[in-house]
MARTORTOR-607760 format. One record per atom (N, C-alpha, C): y, z, x; residue in three letters. Coordinates in steps of 0.1 Angstrom, whole numbers, plus 5000, padded with zeros to 4 digits. Atoms other than C-alpha are relative to their C-alpha. Example, Ala and Ser with C-alpha at 12.3 -4.5 7.8 and 13.67 -1.06 7.14 Angstrom:
residues 2
498850005009Ala495550785123Ala501250005009Ala498950004991Ser498950715137Ser501150084992Ser
END
This chain:
residues 318
499549895009Met144013236272Met500149934986Met500350045016Arg142913156234Arg500550154987Arg499149865013Arg144713326201Arg498750084991Arg501049955013Gly141713586187Gly500149994986Gly499350015017Asp141513656153Asp500850135000Asp498749914999Glu143513916136Glu499950125006Glu500249834996Gly143414256147Gly499350005014Gly500350014990Glu142414126181Glu500750005010Glu499350034985Ala143714156218Ala500349835003Ala499950115000Val145613846227Val499750015016Val500750004986Thr144413786266Thr501349965002Thr499650154997Arg147313646286Arg499949935011Arg500350144988Pro147713346305Pro500649985012Pro499649954987Lys147913296342Lys501149935001Lys498950075001Val150913116345Val500449985019Val499350064993Ala152012906372Ala501249955001Ala498650094997Leu155412756389Leu499549945011Leu499950124988Val155212436411Val501549944997Val498650055001Gly158412356423Gly500149875013Gly499550084988Ser159912046439Ser500150015009Ser498950024993Gly161611896464Gly501249964998Gly498349985005Gly164811746462Gly501350085004Gly498849924992Ala167011926488Ala501150064988Ala499349915008Ala170312026472Ala499749984983Ala500350055016Lys169411846434Lys498950145001Lys500149895003Gly166912166440Gly500550144995Gly499749895005Ile169112436430Ile499849974982Ile500649995014Ala168112306394Ala498250084999Ala501649925003His164412516398His500750155001His499749875006Leu166812826395Leu500449954989Leu499850005017Gly167712686358Gly499050024996Gly500849945008Thr164412716353Thr499650135003Thr500449804999Leu163713076369Leu500750054987Leu498949925005Arg166413156344Arg499950044990Arg500550015016Ala165213026314Ala498850075003Ala501249954994Leu161413186328Leu500850184991Leu500049825000Glu163213536333Glu500749984981Glu499350005012Glu165313496295Glu498350024988Glu500949985007Leu162213446279Leu498350135004Leu500649884997Gly160313726295Gly498749945007Gly501450124990Ile157313456319Ile500550055012Ile500249964983Arg157113586352Arg498349895009Arg501550034997Pro154713366370Pro499350065005Pro501449954987Asp151413456391Asp499949945008Asp500450124984Ile151313176414Ile500949905001Ile499550074992Phe153713026434Phe500149895009Phe500150104993Val153312716446Val501749845006Val498250114996Gly156312426470Gly499849955007Gly499650104983Thr157412196492Thr501449974993Thr498449964996Ser161012246502Ser500350054996Ser499949935009Ala162912286479Ala499250134992Ala500449885013Gly160812446453Gly498750125016Gly500549874996Ala158912626487Ala500750125002Ala498749925003Leu162212796494Leu499950124985Leu499749915012Val162012946457Val498450025001Val500849985001Ala158612996463Ala499750165005Ala500049914987Ala158713176495Ala500650204995Ala499149914999Leu161813436482Leu499750034985Leu500349925011Tyr161313416446Tyr498350094999Tyr502149905005Gly157313486446Gly500350115009Gly499949845001Gln158313786461Gln500650135002Gln499049875008Gly160713986439Gly501449995008Gly498449994999Val164213836452Val500349924991Val499350015015Pro166213886425Pro500849855004Pro499350114999Leu167413536414Leu501250004998Leu498449994993Asp171513666415Asp499649985011Asp500250094982Val170413656452Val500249925002Val500050164993Leu169713276452Leu500849984993Leu498950085004Ile172113186429Ile501250025007Ile499049964988Asp174813386449Asp500249915012Asp499450094990Ser174913126477Ser500749854995Ser499650155006Tyr176112886454Tyr501450044989Tyr499149965004Arg179313076441Arg501250025003Arg497950014991Leu183313066452Leu499550065013Leu500049924990Pro183313256484Pro500250154996Pro499049874999Trp185213516468Trp499850084987Trp500149945015Glu183413586435Glu498350055006Glu501049984996Arg179813656462Arg499850095003Arg500349895003Arg178013936456Arg499250065007Arg500549944991Tyr176113986485Tyr499949835011Tyr499250084991Pro177613786516Pro498949985008Pro500650024988Asp174913866540Asp498549954996Asp501450075007Arg172113676520Arg500549864997Arg499850135004Lys173913326513Lys499849915015Lys501450064994Leu171813036520Leu500749874995Leu499150085005Val174512786529Val499849835009Val500250134991Gly174412396546Gly499050075016Gly500449994984Leu174412556583Leu498350095004Leu501549914999Thr171112776572Thr499249915008Thr501050074998Phe169512466578Phe500149875016Phe499650104989Ala171012186601Ala500250125014Ala499749864988Gly170712376638Gly500249895012Gly500050134985Leu171312136675Leu498550005005Leu500950064994Pro168512056694Pro499250085005Pro500749914994Asn165812306709Asn500050005013Asn500150034985Arg164612356744Arg498949895003Arg501550095007Glu160812156733Glu501149865002Glu499850105004Gln163211896718Gln501249895012Gln499150074986Leu165711796748Leu499049985010Leu500450054989Ser163411786768Ser499149865002Ser500250155001His161911456752His501149954994His498950055005Leu163611176741Leu499449904983Leu500650035017Gly161011066713Gly500050144993Gly500049835006Tyr161511436702Tyr501149944994Tyr498050045002Leu165511416702Leu499949954990Leu500150085009Thr165511146683Thr499249934992Thr500550025014Ser163011146657Ser501050084991Ser499449945011Gly165711346635Gly501250055000Gly498649955001Val169211466635Val499650135005Val500149874997Phe168911766634Phe498650125002Phe500649854999Ser166812146638Ser499450044996Ser500049915013Ile165612326609Ile499850165006Ile500549904995Asp164812606630Asp500750114998Asp499549905007Pro167712796619Pro499750104990Pro501049925006Leu165912836587Leu498950075002Leu501249914998Glu162912946598Glu500750175010Glu499549874996Arg164913246614Arg500950064991Arg499649915011Tyr167113316587Tyr498750034990Tyr501049975009Leu164113326562Leu499050125010Leu500649904997Arg162513516587Arg500450195004Arg498649835000Arg165413806586Arg499750064982Arg500150015013Val165113756548Val499550054992Val501450015012Leu162013736531Leu499350175004Leu500249844999Pro160714116525Pro498449985006Pro501250004994Asn157113986536Asn500249875003Asn499950104992Asn156813746565Asn498349944997Asn501050014997Asp152913706556Asp499349994990Asp500750005010Phe150713536534Phe499150044990Phe500949895006Arg148013766531Arg500550144992Arg499649845003Lys150214056523Lys500849954988Lys499350045014Thr151813886490Thr499750054987Thr500349915021Glu151414076451Glu499749885000Glu500550185005Arg151013696443Arg500649895007Arg499850124995Pro149913386457Pro501049855008Pro498350104992Ile152613166477Ile499549885004Ile500450144989Leu151312826486Leu501249885003Leu498950084995Val153212616505Val499949895008Val500950124997Thr152612236514Thr501049885011Thr498950054980Ala153912036549Ala498849875002Ala500550114996Ala152811676558Ala499950055017Ala499750024986Asp151911596592Asp500149865001Asp499550124996Val153211316610Val499549895005Val500950054991Asp150711206629Asp498949954992Asp501150095008Gly148611056595Gly499550114993Gly501150005007Arg146411336592Arg500550124987Arg499949935015Gly147611466552Gly500750105002Gly499049875007Arg148911736533Arg499350165009Arg501049814998Val148712096549Val500750064991Val499849915008Val148612386527Val500150105007Val499449854998Phe149912726535Phe499850084991Phe500249975008Gly148613016520Gly498850045000Gly501649885002Arg145313256505Arg499549924997Arg500850105001Gly142613006514Gly499749915003Gly499450074995His144012786532His500949995012His498950004988Val146212766564Val500950174997Val499249905005Glu147213176561Glu500350125010Glu499249904988Asp147813306593Asp501349885014Asp498650094993Ile150713096601Ile501850074991Ile499249955011Pro154313306593Pro501049934990Pro499950075003Ile155613236561Ile501649934998Ile498750014999Ser159013156576Ser499749885004Ser500250044996Gln157412896595Gln499549844993Gln500950145009Ala155412676569Ala501350014992Ala498050045011Val159012676546Val500649905009Val499350094994Ala161012506575Ala499449984997Ala501150095003Ala157912306578Ala500749954989Ala500350055011Ser157812216541Ser501349914993Ser498350025002Cys161912176544Cys500149875005Cys499850064989Cys161811916572Cys500649834989Cys499450215010Val163511536553Val499849965015Val500250094985Pro162111326580Pro501349885002Pro498650054996Leu165011176599Leu501250054997Leu498849964997Leu167411366589Leu499750165010Leu500149935000Phe165511666600Phe499349995015Phe501550064997Arg162811656632Arg499450084995Arg501349855006Pro159311796626Pro499750105009Pro500649844997Tyr158612106624Tyr498950035008Tyr501550004995Arg155712216654Arg499950114997Arg500949864997Ile153312436647Ile498850015005Ile501550004997Gly150312476670Gly500049865005Gly499750144995Asp149512096683Asp500349884985Asp499350135014Arg150711966647Arg501949984998Arg498350074997Tyr154511786639Tyr499649994983Tyr500050005014Leu155011826601Leu501050004994Leu498750005008Val157411746578Val499950014986Val500149975011Asp157811806542Asp499349954991Asp501650015004Gly154711796521Gly500349844990Gly500550085009Glu156111566492Glu499949815009Glu499750074991Val155711266522Val498150004995Val501450015006Val152111326509Val499549964992Val500849995017Arg151811436474Arg501650064989Arg498549915009Thr155211526449Thr499550074995Thr500249855011Leu153711806429Leu498550035010Leu500849944995Ser150911996446Ser499450094986Ser500249935012Val149612096412Val498750044998Val501649944998Asp145912126420Asp499950135009Asp499849874987Leu146812406443Leu500550144989Leu500349915008Ala147612596409Ala499049994998Ala501050025010Ile144712496390Ile499050095008Ile500749914989Glu142712636421Glu499850115000Glu499649864999His144413006419His499749994984His500649925010Gly143113036385Gly501049944983Gly498949975009Ala146812856365Ala499149964986Ala500250035014Glu145812856326Glu501649874995Glu499050075001Ile149912736321Ile500749995008Ile499550094980Val151612486355Val501449934992Val498950095009Val154812476341Val500849935019Val499550074988Ile156612226370Ile501549954995Ile498549984998Ala159912256380Ala500349825010Ala500150144992Asn160611866389Asn501749965002Asn498850084999Val164111706399Val500249835004Val500050164998Tyr163011326404Tyr500749944986Tyr499950095009Arg163711246369Arg501149905004Arg498450124999Pro166210876371Pro500950084988Pro498950025008His169410856353His499749884989His499750135010Val169210606320Val501250024996Val498850025002Thr172410486316Thr500249954985Thr499850005014Lys173810496281Lys500849835004Lys500050165004Ala175110136269Ala502049995007Ala498650014991His179110206285His500150015013His500149934988Glu178010326315Glu500149845011Glu500350154990Arg177810046351Arg498750075002Arg501750015001Ser174009986356Ser500250025016Ser500549994988Phe173010096391Phe500349905012Phe499750094988Ala173909766404Ala501049985003Ala498450004996Met177509766405Met500050175003Met499349884992Arg177510156425Arg500050025015Arg500050084983Gly176910016461Gly498850095002Gly501649984995Leu174210146481Leu499850114999Leu500649845002Asp173810536481Asp499350004987Asp500750055011Lys173610506446Lys499549944989Lys501150144999Met171010276445Met498850085006Met500549964994Ala169410426470Ala499150094994Ala501049905001Val168910756454Val499050024983Val501049975010Gln167910636419Gln498649915002Gln501250124994Thr165510336434Thr498150165002Thr500649924997Leu164210676449Leu499250134989Leu499550005014Asn164510856414Asn498349994993Asn501150115005Ile162210606400Ile499250045009Ile501450034993Val159310596424Val499450145001Val500949875000Leu158510976428Leu499950014982Leu500049975020Ser159611006386Ser498249975002Ser501050055005Glu156710756382Glu498750085007Glu501349964985Lys154110916411Lys499950164989Lys499749915008Glu155111226390Glu499249994985Glu500450055012Lys153711116354Lys499049965004Lys501550045000Arg150610926369Arg499550135007Arg500849894997Gly149411266388Gly500050134987Gly500549955013Ile150111456352Ile499449994991Ile500750055009Glu148511216335Glu498450065005Glu501150024995Leu145611226358Leu499750124996Leu499649855001Tyr146011646356Tyr499250014988Tyr500149975011His145411666320His499149924997His501650034997Arg142211456325Arg499250075004Arg500949894995Leu140811646346Leu500050104997Leu500149845002Tyr141511996334Tyr500950044990Tyr499349945010Pro142312016301Pro499950094989Pro499949864996His142112336298His501650045000His498550024993Val145612366312Val500749964992Val498850095006Thr148712316297Thr501150035005Thr498850114997Phe151612116312Phe500750044998Phe498850045001Val155212176312Val500749975011Val498250054996Asp157611966324Asp500949985004Asp498449994995Val160612086336Val500749915010Val499750085000Ser162211756342Ser501449965000Ser498350035002Pro166411796338Pro499949875007Pro499250174995Asp168611496340Asp501050035010Asp498950004992Val170011546374Val499449835009Val500150164988Gly169511146384Gly501049975011Gly498649994997Arg172611136390Arg500550015009Arg500149904993Tyr173211386414Tyr499749975013Tyr501050074983Ser173011266455Ser498950205005Ser501149944991Phe170211476474Phe501050135011Phe499149914990Leu172711666494Leu501650074996Leu499149935006Asn175911776472Asn499550094994Asn500449855002Arg175312136466Arg501250044996Arg499049915009Phe178712196451Phe500149924987Phe500050005015Val177912076418Val498850105001Val501149915008Ala175412346414Ala500150114994Ala499649945011Arg176612516382Arg499749904991Arg500850135012Glu175612186364Glu498949995007Glu501550044997Leu172212136384Leu499650184997Leu500549905002Ile171512546374Ile500049994983Ile500050065018Ser172512456335Ser499449934997Ser500950125007Arg170712136334Arg498850085000Arg501249965004Gly167812276344Gly499650144992Gly500149935011Tyr167812586322Tyr500049994990Tyr500350115018Arg168412356290Arg499049925000Arg501350075001Glu165612166301Glu498950104998Glu501349854996Ala163012486312Ala500350054982Ala500249965013Leu164412616275Leu499449924987Leu500450105011Arg163812326254Arg498149965006Arg501050054998Gln160512256271Gln499150114996Gln501149865007Ile158712606265Ile499950044993Ile500349975013Ala160012686235Ala499349944991Ala501650085009Ser157212406221Ser499250075000Ser501549874997Val154812636242Val499950064992Val500549865001Lys155112906230Lys500149974980Lys500049965012Ala156012786192Ala498150014993Ala501649935008Arg152212676190Arg499750075009Arg500749865002Gly151113006202Gly499450015014Gly500950034997Leu150312916234Leu500650095014Leu499249914989Leu152013176254Leu500150195003Leu500649895003Asp151013456232Asp499750115011Asp500749984986Gly150213746253Gly501350085010Gly499150034992Ile153213706274Ile501350194994Ile499349825011Pro155314126264Pro501449905004Pro498450135004Pro159713966257Pro500450115010Pro498649884985Pro162114076288Pro499850094992Pro499649875002Ser162814386296Ser501549995002Ser498349974996Val166414286302Val500749884997Val498950055010Gly169014096280Gly500749865011Gly499250144993Gly170613746288Gly499649925012Gly500250034993Pro170513556310Pro500749955013Pro498850004990Val172413486348Val500349915002Val499750074997Gly174813316355Gly500749935014Gly499450044987Val176713126384Val501450085004Val498750004996Ala179513286383Ala500150195000Ala
END
């Protein structure tokens, strides 16, 4: 997309949303979506891993943001009680195959089968080939065969529900998800972000929703060295994945100078990967950071051609 001369029509740029994983911290992606909606931006392409894959499969098929946020409202405030996505949706008992092999049974704590069944029930469509917009989901082959991409032009004959379940299999927490003769886990084991897939599908602006930004301590705060093993583990993982993401975006900048990258990395580094009870704060931080980053892109005229929003006001948690 380029700005035309005065009087010329401006072509609408093709926008992609690429969502990272992050377990419960991926709730911050809903804040990014809230900001995009407020600014009247509807992505044309959805790419995701783990939490990002859930967003791609649901929101990418038109499931309203308010429905996605509803799972994190207080029980008596929920508007869609039959659509709630809670912890038990993910953690299941072992299935028959896992019980029949001791090694498979002990390869993780939970089975992720309940998530697949939930998605099979609530997805508007469970076929990658029939989605209105491209949806691409990544997983990793636990036997060392690299990244697996599900979606148009890749592995497209597997149900979306199964692809997302595989993508959400955090190693050791969940047993690898079997698809055919392959055992798959969280796609970020291989690659933190799959921005290349968005570019492959023609994206000119790539909004990256990433929750791995480490928390930078202030002068009055204790060092993470003084906060115990769990906080040290979270901060170290954030640092490692954040640096991988930065190097990856730098490489994409050089390889694809015509593409604009909007890196939405809210400050959620101090929050646990498993604490979904701080959803309001995660959504708020994702929203504010997305507004800040996208506003700078709009100021440069790179989003010209996108019509103003048809509905006003952001969607809240409450």
